C-alpha positions as YAML, in Angstrom:
chain: A
units: angstrom
residues:
- id: 1
  name: MET
  ca: [9.18, -4.56, 105.01]
- id: 2
  name: SER
  ca: [12.17, -5.63, 102.85]
- id: 3
  name: THR
  ca: [11.81, -6.56, 99.19]
- id: 4
  name: TYR
  ca: [12.42, -10.06, 97.83]
- id: 5
  name: VAL
  ca: [13.76, -10.14, 94.25]
- id: 6
  name: TYR
  ca: [12.99, -13.07, 91.92]
- id: 7
  name: GLY
  ca: [14.58, -11.74, 88.78]
- id: 8
  name: ILE
  ca: [15.07, -8.86, 86.37]
- id: 9
  name: ALA
  ca: [13.02, -8.76, 83.18]
- id: 10
  name: ARG
  ca: [13.63, -6.89, 79.94]
- id: 11
  name: GLY
  ca: [10.89, -4.49, 78.93]
- id: 12
  name: GLU
  ca: [7.97, -3.10, 80.87]
- id: 13
  name: VAL
  ca: [5.99, -5.72, 82.78]
- id: 14
  name: ALA
  ca: [2.29, -4.95, 83.10]
- id: 15
  name: ASP
  ca: [0.58, -4.89, 86.48]
- id: 16
  name: LEU
  ca: [0.34, -8.49, 87.65]
- id: 17
  name: ASP
  ca: [-2.96, -7.78, 89.45]
- id: 18
  name: ASP
  ca: [-2.22, -10.26, 92.25]
- id: 19
  name: ARG
  ca: [-2.61, -13.11, 89.75]
- id: 20
  name: LEU
  ca: [0.86, -14.40, 90.61]
- id: 21
  name: THR
  ca: [1.95, -15.33, 94.11]
- id: 22
  name: GLY
  ca: [5.40, -16.24, 95.34]
- id: 23
  name: ILE
  ca: [7.16, -17.20, 98.54]
- id: 24
  name: GLY
  ca: [5.69, -16.97, 102.02]
- id: 25
  name: ASP
  ca: [2.96, -18.63, 104.04]
- id: 26
  name: PRO
  ca: [0.43, -17.59, 102.92]
- id: 27
  name: PRO
  ca: [2.04, -16.93, 99.50]
- id: 28
  name: LEU
  ca: [2.74, -13.24, 98.93]
- id: 29
  name: PRO
  ca: [1.54, -11.33, 95.84]
- id: 30
  name: VAL
  ca: [4.19, -10.71, 93.20]
- id: 31
  name: ARG
  ca: [4.59, -7.30, 91.59]
- id: 32
  name: ALA
  ca: [6.77, -5.63, 88.95]
- id: 33
  name: LEU
  ca: [8.95, -2.60, 89.62]
- id: 34
  name: ASN
  ca: [9.41, -0.98, 86.21]
- id: 35
  name: GLU
  ca: [12.47, 1.22, 85.77]
- id: 36
  name: GLY
  ca: [13.40, 2.38, 82.27]
- id: 37
  name: GLU
  ca: [13.64, -0.67, 79.97]
- id: 38
  name: LEU
  ca: [13.92, -3.12, 82.87]
- id: 39
  name: ALA
  ca: [11.58, -4.48, 85.51]
- id: 40
  name: ALA
  ca: [12.38, -6.21, 88.78]
- id: 41
  name: ILE
  ca: [9.98, -9.00, 89.70]
- id: 42
  name: VAL
  ca: [9.50, -8.77, 93.46]
- id: 43
  name: SER
  ca: [7.29, -9.40, 96.46]
- id: 44
  name: ASP
  ca: [7.45, -8.46, 100.10]
- id: 45
  name: CYS
  ca: [9.94, -10.61, 101.99]
- id: 46
  name: PRO
  ca: [8.67, -12.83, 104.82]
- id: 47
  name: ALA
  ca: [9.96, -12.03, 108.29]
- id: 48
  name: GLU
  ca: [11.69, -15.44, 108.36]
- id: 49
  name: LEU
  ca: [13.19, -16.44, 105.02]
- id: 50
  name: LYS
  ca: [14.30, -20.07, 104.89]
- id: 51
  name: PRO
  ca: [14.97, -22.35, 101.89]
- id: 52
  name: ARG
  ca: [11.87, -24.49, 102.39]
- id: 53
  name: ARG
  ca: [10.90, -26.69, 99.46]
- id: 54
  name: ARG
  ca: [7.59, -24.84, 99.08]
- id: 55
  name: ASP
  ca: [9.37, -21.48, 98.76]
- id: 56
  name: LEU
  ca: [12.09, -22.81, 96.45]
- id: 57
  name: LEU
  ca: [9.40, -24.12, 94.11]
- id: 58
  name: ALA
  ca: [7.47, -20.84, 94.37]
- id: 59
  name: HIS
  ca: [10.61, -18.91, 93.40]
- id: 60
  name: GLN
  ca: [11.07, -21.07, 90.29]
- id: 61
  name: HIS
  ca: [7.36, -20.84, 89.43]
- id: 62
  name: VAL
  ca: [7.45, -17.04, 89.41]
- id: 63
  name: LEU
  ca: [10.46, -17.04, 87.09]
- id: 64
  name: ALA
  ca: [8.82, -19.58, 84.77]
- id: 65
  name: GLU
  ca: [5.59, -17.55, 84.58]
- id: 66
  name: VAL
  ca: [7.26, -14.22, 83.81]
- id: 67
  name: SER
  ca: [9.78, -15.73, 81.37]
- id: 68
  name: GLY
  ca: [6.85, -16.87, 79.23]
- id: 69
  name: SER
  ca: [6.42, -13.27, 78.07]
- id: 70
  name: HIS
  ca: [9.74, -11.54, 78.89]
- id: 71
  name: PRO
  ca: [13.43, -12.47, 78.92]
- id: 72
  name: VAL
  ca: [14.34, -12.78, 82.61]
- id: 73
  name: LEU
  ca: [17.64, -12.66, 84.45]
- id: 74
  name: PRO
  ca: [17.06, -15.03, 87.38]
- id: 75
  name: MET
  ca: [18.21, -14.24, 90.89]
- id: 76
  name: ARG
  ca: [19.11, -17.05, 93.26]
- id: 77
  name: PHE
  ca: [16.76, -17.83, 96.12]
- id: 78
  name: GLY
  ca: [17.34, -15.42, 98.99]
- id: 79
  name: SER
  ca: [18.03, -12.22, 97.02]
- id: 80
  name: VAL
  ca: [16.69, -9.45, 99.25]
- id: 81
  name: SER
  ca: [16.86, -5.66, 99.12]
- id: 82
  name: SER
  ca: [15.95, -3.21, 101.85]
- id: 83
  name: SER
  ca: [13.13, -1.55, 99.87]
- id: 84
  name: ASP
  ca: [11.43, -1.11, 96.49]
- id: 85
  name: GLU
  ca: [13.23, 2.22, 96.14]
- id: 86
  name: ASP
  ca: [16.62, 0.56, 96.53]
- id: 87
  name: VAL
  ca: [15.71, -2.01, 93.88]
- id: 88
  name: ARG
  ca: [14.73, 0.74, 91.44]
- id: 89
  name: SER
  ca: [17.98, 2.57, 92.18]
- id: 90
  name: VAL
  ca: [20.06, -0.53, 91.41]
- id: 91
  name: LEU
  ca: [18.15, -1.14, 88.16]
- id: 92
  name: ALA
  ca: [18.83, 2.41, 87.01]
- id: 93
  name: GLU
  ca: [22.51, 2.38, 88.04]
- id: 94
  name: HIS
  ca: [23.38, -0.96, 86.42]
- id: 95
  name: ALA
  ca: [20.93, -1.00, 83.50]
- id: 96
  name: ASP
  ca: [23.60, -1.54, 80.82]
- id: 97
  name: ARG
  ca: [25.12, -4.48, 82.67]
- id: 98
  name: TYR
  ca: [21.75, -6.14, 83.18]
- id: 99
  name: GLN
  ca: [20.86, -5.63, 79.51]
- id: 100
  name: ASP
  ca: [24.16, -7.24, 78.46]
- id: 101
  name: GLN
  ca: [23.51, -10.23, 80.66]
- id: 102
  name: LEU
  ca: [19.94, -10.59, 79.42]
- id: 103
  name: SER
  ca: [21.25, -10.66, 75.85]
- id: 104
  name: ARG
  ca: [23.91, -13.25, 76.72]
- id: 105
  name: LEU
  ca: [21.50, -15.55, 78.56]
- id: 106
  name: SER
  ca: [18.44, -15.17, 76.36]
- id: 107
  name: GLY
  ca: [17.20, -18.59, 75.27]
- id: 108
  name: ARG
  ca: [19.69, -20.34, 77.57]
- id: 109
  name: VAL
  ca: [19.06, -22.79, 80.40]
- id: 110
  name: GLU
  ca: [21.21, -24.36, 83.06]
- id: 111
  name: TYR
  ca: [21.75, -28.05, 83.79]
- id: 112
  name: ASN
  ca: [23.37, -29.04, 87.05]
- id: 113
  name: VAL
  ca: [25.35, -32.29, 87.15]
- id: 114
  name: LYS
  ca: [26.30, -33.94, 90.42]
- id: 115
  name: ALA
  ca: [28.69, -36.91, 90.50]
- id: 116
  name: VAL
  ca: [29.02, -39.56, 93.18]
- id: 117
  name: HIS
  ca: [30.63, -42.98, 93.36]
- id: 118
  name: ASP
  ca: [28.84, -46.26, 93.75]
- id: 119
  name: GLU
  ca: [30.68, -47.33, 96.92]
- id: 120
  name: ASP
  ca: [30.94, -51.04, 96.15]
- id: 121
  name: ALA
  ca: [31.90, -50.48, 92.53]
- id: 122
  name: VAL
  ca: [34.58, -47.88, 93.28]
- id: 123
  name: LEU
  ca: [36.06, -50.05, 96.04]
- id: 124
  name: HIS
  ca: [36.30, -52.92, 93.56]
- id: 125
  name: GLN
  ca: [37.96, -50.57, 91.06]
- id: 126
  name: VAL
  ca: [40.42, -49.24, 93.64]
- id: 127
  name: LEU
  ca: [41.47, -52.76, 94.64]
- id: 128
  name: ALA
  ca: [41.85, -53.70, 90.98]
- id: 129
  name: GLU
  ca: [44.17, -50.72, 90.41]
- id: 130
  name: GLU
  ca: [46.20, -50.93, 93.63]
- id: 131
  name: PRO
  ca: [48.14, -54.22, 94.04]
- id: 132
  name: ASP
  ca: [49.43, -53.13, 97.47]
- id: 133
  name: LEU
  ca: [45.89, -52.75, 98.76]
- id: 134
  name: ARG
  ca: [44.96, -56.21, 97.47]
- id: 135
  name: VAL
  ca: [47.96, -57.68, 99.31]
- id: 136
  name: MET
  ca: [46.93, -55.88, 102.52]
- id: 137
  name: ALA
  ca: [43.33, -57.06, 102.19]
- id: 138
  name: GLU
  ca: [44.37, -60.66, 101.59]
- id: 139
  name: ALA
  ca: [46.83, -60.57, 104.51]
- id: 140
  name: ASN
  ca: [44.18, -59.21, 106.89]
- id: 141
  name: ARG
  ca: [41.67, -61.79, 105.70]
- id: 142
  name: ALA
  ca: [44.17, -64.61, 106.20]
- id: 143
  name: ALA
  ca: [44.83, -63.33, 109.73]
- id: 144
  name: GLY
  ca: [41.14, -63.39, 110.63]
- id: 145
  name: GLY
  ca: [40.69, -59.72, 109.91]
- id: 146
  name: GLY
  ca: [44.06, -58.48, 111.14]
- id: 147
  name: THR
  ca: [44.87, -56.39, 114.20]
- id: 148
  name: TYR
  ca: [43.06, -53.16, 114.99]
- id: 149
  name: GLU
  ca: [46.06, -51.14, 113.77]
- id: 150
  name: GLU
  ca: [46.21, -53.14, 110.53]
- id: 151
  name: ARG
  ca: [42.50, -52.58, 109.88]
- id: 152
  name: VAL
  ca: [42.83, -48.86, 110.56]
- id: 153
  name: ARG
  ca: [45.84, -48.59, 108.25]
- id: 154
  name: PHE
  ca: [44.01, -50.48, 105.52]
- id: 155
  name: GLY
  ca: [40.96, -48.22, 105.89]
- id: 156
  name: GLU
  ca: [43.14, -45.11, 105.67]
- id: 157
  name: ARG
  ca: [44.85, -46.37, 102.52]
- id: 158
  name: VAL
  ca: [41.50, -47.18, 100.90]
- id: 159
  name: ALA
  ca: [40.11, -43.73, 101.81]
- id: 160
  name: GLU
  ca: [43.18, -42.06, 100.26]
- id: 161
  name: ALA
  ca: [42.77, -44.10, 97.08]
- id: 162
  name: VAL
  ca: [39.06, -43.26, 96.85]
- id: 163
  name: ARG
  ca: [39.78, -39.55, 97.30]
- id: 164
  name: ALA
  ca: [42.35, -39.73, 94.51]
- id: 165
  name: HIS
  ca: [39.71, -41.44, 92.37]
- id: 166
  name: GLU
  ca: [37.29, -38.59, 93.11]
- id: 167
  name: VAL
  ca: [39.80, -36.01, 91.92]
- id: 168
  name: ARG
  ca: [40.52, -38.00, 88.78]
- id: 169
  name: ASP
  ca: [36.85, -38.68, 88.04]
- id: 170
  name: ALA
  ca: [35.83, -35.05, 88.63]
- id: 171
  name: LYS
  ca: [38.24, -34.06, 85.86]
- id: 172
  name: LEU
  ca: [36.97, -36.93, 83.69]
- id: 173
  name: VAL
  ca: [33.34, -35.81, 84.05]
- id: 174
  name: GLU
  ca: [34.10, -32.16, 83.34]
- id: 175
  name: GLU
  ca: [36.22, -32.98, 80.28]
- id: 176
  name: ALA
  ca: [33.48, -35.24, 78.90]
- id: 177
  name: LEU
  ca: [30.55, -32.87, 79.46]
- id: 178
  name: ALA
  ca: [32.04, -29.40, 78.99]
- id: 179
  name: PRO
  ca: [32.20, -29.65, 75.16]
- id: 180
  name: THR
  ca: [28.39, -30.03, 75.09]
- id: 181
  name: ALA
  ca: [27.86, -26.64, 76.79]
- id: 182
  name: GLU
  ca: [28.43, -22.98, 75.95]
- id: 183
  name: ASP
  ca: [29.84, -22.30, 79.40]
- id: 184
  name: VAL
  ca: [30.65, -24.26, 82.56]
- id: 185
  name: ARG
  ca: [30.78, -23.10, 86.17]
- id: 186
  name: PRO
  ca: [31.17, -24.82, 89.54]
- id: 187
  name: GLY
  ca: [27.69, -25.76, 90.71]
- id: 188
  name: PRO
  ca: [26.11, -25.09, 94.10]
- id: 189
  name: GLU
  ca: [27.94, -26.89, 96.89]
- id: 190
  name: SER
  ca: [26.15, -29.72, 98.65]
- id: 191
  name: GLY
  ca: [27.10, -32.73, 100.70]
- id: 192
  name: GLY
  ca: [27.37, -36.23, 99.36]
- id: 193
  name: TRP
  ca: [28.82, -35.38, 95.94]
- id: 194
  name: PHE
  ca: [32.43, -35.11, 94.84]
- id: 195
  name: LEU
  ca: [31.50, -32.84, 91.91]
- id: 196
  name: SER
  ca: [28.77, -30.28, 91.26]
- id: 197
  name: LEU
  ca: [28.94, -28.72, 87.82]
- id: 198
  name: SER
  ca: [26.62, -26.22, 86.14]
- id: 199
  name: LEU
  ca: [26.42, -26.09, 82.35]
- id: 200
  name: LEU
  ca: [24.89, -23.38, 80.17]
- id: 201
  name: LEU
  ca: [23.01, -24.66, 77.11]
- id: 202
  name: ASP
  ca: [20.69, -23.42, 74.43]
- id: 203
  name: LYS
  ca: [17.21, -24.42, 75.63]
- id: 204
  name: ASP
  ca: [16.83, -26.78, 72.66]
- id: 205
  name: ALA
  ca: [20.31, -28.32, 72.78]
- id: 206
  name: ALA
  ca: [20.29, -30.69, 75.76]
- id: 207
  name: ASP
  ca: [20.52, -33.97, 73.82]
- id: 208
  name: PRO
  ca: [24.35, -34.01, 73.45]
- id: 209
  name: LEU
  ca: [24.72, -33.46, 77.22]
- id: 210
  name: LEU
  ca: [22.27, -36.23, 78.08]
- id: 211
  name: THR
  ca: [23.97, -38.62, 75.65]
- id: 212
  name: ALA
  ca: [27.46, -37.80, 76.94]
- id: 213
  name: ALA
  ca: [26.35, -38.35, 80.55]
- id: 214
  name: ALA
  ca: [24.78, -41.72, 79.71]
- id: 215
  name: ASP
  ca: [27.90, -42.81, 77.79]
- id: 216
  name: LEU
  ca: [30.10, -41.79, 80.72]
- id: 217
  name: GLU
  ca: [28.13, -43.89, 83.21]
- id: 218
  name: LYS
  ca: [28.17, -46.84, 80.83]
- id: 219
  name: ALA
  ca: [31.95, -46.66, 80.34]
- id: 220
  name: HIS
  ca: [32.65, -46.10, 84.06]
- id: 221
  name: PRO
  ca: [30.12, -48.14, 86.07]
- id: 222
  name: TRP
  ca: [31.40, -46.84, 89.42]
- id: 223
  name: LEU
  ca: [30.21, -43.34, 88.39]
- id: 224
  name: LYS
  ca: [26.70, -42.13, 89.16]
- id: 225
  name: LEU
  ca: [25.56, -38.85, 87.63]
- id: 226
  name: ARG
  ca: [22.48, -36.86, 88.62]
- id: 227
  name: LEU
  ca: [21.29, -34.27, 86.09]
- id: 228
  name: ASN
  ca: [18.87, -31.55, 87.11]
- id: 229
  name: GLY
  ca: [17.38, -29.26, 84.48]
- id: 230
  name: PRO
  ca: [16.44, -27.35, 82.54]
- id: 231
  name: LEU
  ca: [16.73, -24.58, 85.12]
- id: 232
  name: PRO
  ca: [16.97, -20.82, 84.89]
- id: 233
  name: PRO
  ca: [20.68, -20.04, 84.38]
- id: 234
  name: TYR
  ca: [21.30, -18.98, 88.00]
- id: 235
  name: SER
  ca: [25.01, -19.90, 88.00]
- id: 236
  name: PHE
  ca: [25.75, -17.67, 84.99]
- id: 237
  name: VAL
  ca: [24.31, -14.42, 86.33]
- id: 238
  name: GLU
  ca: [27.12, -12.05, 87.25]
- id: 239
  name: SER
  ca: [26.62, -10.54, 90.67]
...
């Protein structure tokens, strides 16, 4: 049976006595592997490990429970070792590095920001900024929609302009939000967004980020921002 790792805690973690369960169906008991001044929070790993919503939430719940009494370095979902013995060996070998990271991330949380365009609003903005596209649109409309080739060419030009807008707006979002954070990293990749950005904040210092995001959407109505947090600072743990 392989070992699933939720995170690495500072200090000795007392026996959890099966009071905390984690991933799996049925949920598997969580235990602590103490090694020196560190402890790995682990459980057995299910035979089939998939990022189901239930298991993702269970992973976060375990981290939240343990972090109530110990600083915890969170591992991303899917961190698996071959055995408890291998986990202990890694803790002993890299203890100084884990302690440094625990100190750096203590009291910090992560916010993930995803940016997408409102399709109608960004199309209106693109046409307002590109006189050539307006001329093409008006010519096609006057010709009853234009030929197939003309419609394809117009669609290609619009797509190019929207992609350029995405590049420009990704930089705009990062420049506006980065000053509110202690550190910024590319966020987890996912479809449907032109930007995913992870920001490291003091757990009590989210207000400037929330204000900056709201101001950005107000000033640029074609921008839609989705903020998710506070989260354990997954993106800032060095592998």
